C-alpha positions as CSV (number, residue, x, y, z in Angstrom):
1,X,47.4,111.0,74.7
2,X,50.8,110.8,74.2
3,X,53.1,112.4,76.8
4,X,55.0,113.8,74.0
5,X,52.0,115.1,72.3
6,X,51.1,116.7,75.7
7,X,54.7,118.5,76.2
8,X,54.6,119.3,72.2
9,X,50.9,121.4,73.1
10,X,52.2,123.1,76.6
11,X,55.4,124.2,74.6
12,X,52.8,125.3,71.6
13,X,50.9,127.4,74.3
14,X,54.1,128.6,75.5
15,X,54.5,130.4,72.3
16,X,57.4,128.3,70.9
17,X,57.6,128.0,67.3
18,X,57.7,124.5,65.7
19,X,62.1,124.9,65.2
20,X,62.1,125.2,69.0
21,X,59.9,122.7,69.9
22,X,61.3,119.8,67.3
23,X,64.5,120.1,68.7
24,X,63.7,120.4,72.4
25,X,61.4,117.4,72.1
26,X,63.2,115.7,69.0
27,X,59.8,115.1,67.3
28,X,59.6,116.1,63.8
29,X,58.0,118.9,62.2
30,X,56.1,117.3,59.9
31,X,54.4,115.8,63.9
32,X,53.9,118.7,65.0
33,X,52.1,120.4,62.5
34,X,49.6,116.8,62.5
35,X,49.0,117.8,65.6
36,X,48.8,120.7,66.5
37,X,47.5,122.8,63.4
38,X,44.0,122.4,63.8
39,X,43.8,124.4,66.6
40,X,43.1,128.1,66.7
41,X,45.1,129.1,69.0
42,X,47.7,127.2,67.7
43,X,47.4,129.3,64.1
44,X,47.3,132.7,66.8
45,X,50.5,131.9,67.4
46,X,51.8,131.1,64.1
47,X,50.5,134.2,63.0
48,X,51.6,136.2,65.7
49,X,55.6,134.6,65.6
50,X,55.4,135.1,61.4
51,X,54.9,139.0,62.6
52,X,58.0,138.5,64.8
53,X,60.5,137.0,62.7
54,X,60.0,139.1,60.0
55,X,59.9,142.4,62.0
56,X,63.1,141.1,63.7
57,X,64.4,140.0,59.9
58,X,63.8,143.9,58.7
59,X,65.2,145.3,61.8
60,X,68.8,143.1,60.9
61,X,68.3,143.7,57.4
62,X,68.0,147.4,58.6
63,X,71.9,147.2,60.6
64,X,73.1,145.4,58.2
65,X,72.5,147.9,55.1
66,X,73.4,150.9,57.4
67,X,76.7,149.2,58.3
68,X,76.9,148.3,54.7
69,X,76.7,152.3,54.3
70,X,79.5,153.0,56.5
71,X,82.0,150.5,55.6
72,X,81.5,151.8,51.6
73,X,81.2,155.2,52.1
74,X,85.0,154.7,54.2
75,X,86.5,152.4,51.3
76,X,85.0,155.5,49.0
77,X,87.3,158.1,51.6
78,X,90.1,156.0,51.4
79,X,90.5,156.2,47.5
80,X,89.9,159.7,47.5
81,X,92.0,160.3,50.3
82,X,94.6,158.4,48.0
83,X,93.9,160.5,45.2
84,X,95.0,163.8,46.8
85,X,97.9,162.3,47.9
86,X,99.2,161.4,44.6
87,X,98.0,164.5,42.8
88,X,101.0,166.6,43.7
89,X,103.4,164.0,41.8
90,X,100.8,162.8,39.3
91,X,100.2,166.0,38.1
92,X,104.0,166.5,36.7
93,X,102.9,164.1,34.4
94,X,101.8,165.2,30.6
95,X,100.0,161.2,30.2
96,X,98.0,162.2,34.0
97,X,97.0,165.9,33.0
98,X,96.1,164.7,28.7
99,X,94.4,161.5,30.6
100,X,92.5,163.6,32.9
101,X,91.3,166.8,30.6
102,X,89.9,164.2,27.8
103,X,87.8,162.6,31.3
104,X,86.8,166.0,32.3
105,X,85.7,166.5,29.0
106,X,84.1,163.5,27.3
107,X,84.0,160.8,30.2
108,X,81.1,160.1,32.2
109,X,79.8,162.7,34.5
110,X,77.7,160.3,37.0
111,X,79.7,159.1,39.9
112,X,76.9,156.8,41.4
113,X,77.1,153.9,38.6
114,X,80.9,153.4,39.0
115,X,81.5,152.6,35.9
116,X,84.9,154.4,34.0
117,X,83.8,155.7,30.4
118,X,85.4,157.6,27.4
119,X,83.9,157.6,24.0
120,X,84.8,159.1,20.8
121,X,85.4,159.2,16.9
122,X,89.2,160.2,17.2
123,X,91.5,157.7,17.5
124,X,94.7,159.0,19.0
125,X,91.7,160.3,21.8
126,X,91.5,156.8,22.7
127,X,94.8,155.7,22.3
128,X,95.1,158.7,25.2
129,X,93.0,157.5,27.1
130,X,93.8,153.8,27.6
131,X,97.0,154.6,28.3
132,X,96.1,157.0,30.6
133,X,94.3,154.1,32.5
134,X,97.0,151.8,32.2
135,X,100.3,153.6,33.0
136,X,98.7,156.1,35.2
137,X,95.9,154.5,36.5
138,X,97.6,151.1,37.2
139,X,94.6,149.0,35.3
140,X,95.2,146.1,33.7
141,X,95.0,146.4,30.1
142,X,92.6,142.8,31.0
143,X,90.5,144.5,33.0
144,X,89.4,147.9,29.6
145,X,86.4,147.1,27.7
146,X,85.4,148.2,24.4
147,X,82.8,148.9,22.1
148,X,82.4,150.2,19.2
149,X,78.7,151.9,17.6
150,X,78.4,151.8,14.1
151,X,75.9,152.7,11.1
152,X,75.0,150.0,9.4
153,X,76.7,150.6,6.0
154,X,80.4,150.3,8.1
155,X,81.9,147.2,7.9
156,X,81.7,145.4,11.5
157,X,85.6,143.6,11.3
158,X,87.0,146.1,9.6
159,X,86.1,148.8,12.3
160,X,86.8,146.7,15.0
161,X,90.6,145.5,13.8
162,X,90.8,149.4,13.8
163,X,89.6,150.3,17.2
164,X,91.8,147.4,18.2
165,X,94.9,148.4,16.9
166,X,94.2,151.7,17.8
167,X,93.5,150.8,21.6
168,X,96.1,148.3,22.0
169,X,93.2,146.1,23.5
170,X,92.3,142.6,21.9
171,X,89.6,142.4,19.9
172,X,88.1,139.3,22.7
173,X,87.8,142.3,24.9
174,X,84.9,144.3,22.5
175,X,81.4,143.9,23.9
176,X,78.8,143.4,21.2
177,X,78.3,146.3,18.7
178,X,75.4,148.5,18.6
179,X,74.3,149.5,15.1
180,X,72.7,153.2,14.5
181,X,69.5,152.9,12.8
182,X,67.8,155.8,12.0
183,X,66.8,158.6,9.3
184,X,70.4,158.6,8.2
185,X,71.4,155.1,8.2
186,X,74.3,155.2,5.5
187,X,75.7,157.9,7.5
188,X,79.3,157.5,7.8
189,X,82.0,157.9,10.7
190,X,84.6,156.3,8.9
191,X,85.2,153.2,11.9
192,X,82.1,154.8,13.9
193,X,82.2,155.7,17.9
194,X,84.6,153.3,20.0
195,X,83.2,154.2,23.7
196,X,86.7,152.2,26.3
197,X,85.0,151.4,29.7
198,X,85.6,149.8,33.1
199,X,84.2,149.4,36.1
200,X,85.6,150.7,39.1
201,X,84.0,153.0,41.7
202,X,87.4,153.4,43.3
203,X,89.1,154.5,40.7
204,X,86.5,157.0,39.6
205,X,86.1,158.7,42.9
206,X,89.7,159.2,42.5
207,X,88.9,160.9,38.9
208,X,86.8,163.0,39.8
209,X,88.7,164.2,43.2
210,X,91.7,164.5,40.5
211,X,89.5,167.1,38.3
212,X,88.8,169.1,40.9
213,X,92.1,169.4,42.5
214,X,93.0,170.4,38.5
215,X,90.5,173.1,38.6
216,X,91.8,174.8,41.8
217,X,95.4,174.5,40.6
218,X,94.5,176.0,38.1
219,X,93.2,178.8,39.3
220,X,95.7,179.5,40.9
221,X,98.5,179.9,38.6
């Protein structure tokens, strides 16, 4: 028997993996497989090594997820603290209060999805909310997306042009139009429903803090 094959068998009996044996003896894993795969005890070792590797991988994943969760919570807490620090100044802005009240009444209320969304049929409400995002929240206009919901009898191009002028968001930032089909496919909403949306868990954390702070402020007044 080749001496290196003899050593490979001994290393395998010590429950070393093909990777470790290959590195120590400088032998390709394909060769090791030819030498060792027919041994029943080698198959048992393989199963045990696979089980241990799976356990270690799961343990590492749990540790990673736990650390990631802590880091995300620290990041969200930082956003909440920034919102508290800025509120005393922002509350004196009419645009801030208008945008906040619009979101409180019309905005997406699920903080977990990280989507800042508001839908309405009133172009002035849409205009104010976009200005709130851009001028108060310092959101770049390029990050704001628009999508409209229409009945089939409404002209898509005409409606997009209308909402682009109202929101001041370019048409190339409009998502695919959705249509309402049902018992009344020709019921009119003039220009449909417009939704302003952007992905930002950080901003959503701030908006929720501002709403709570405003509620307390209003109750004290």
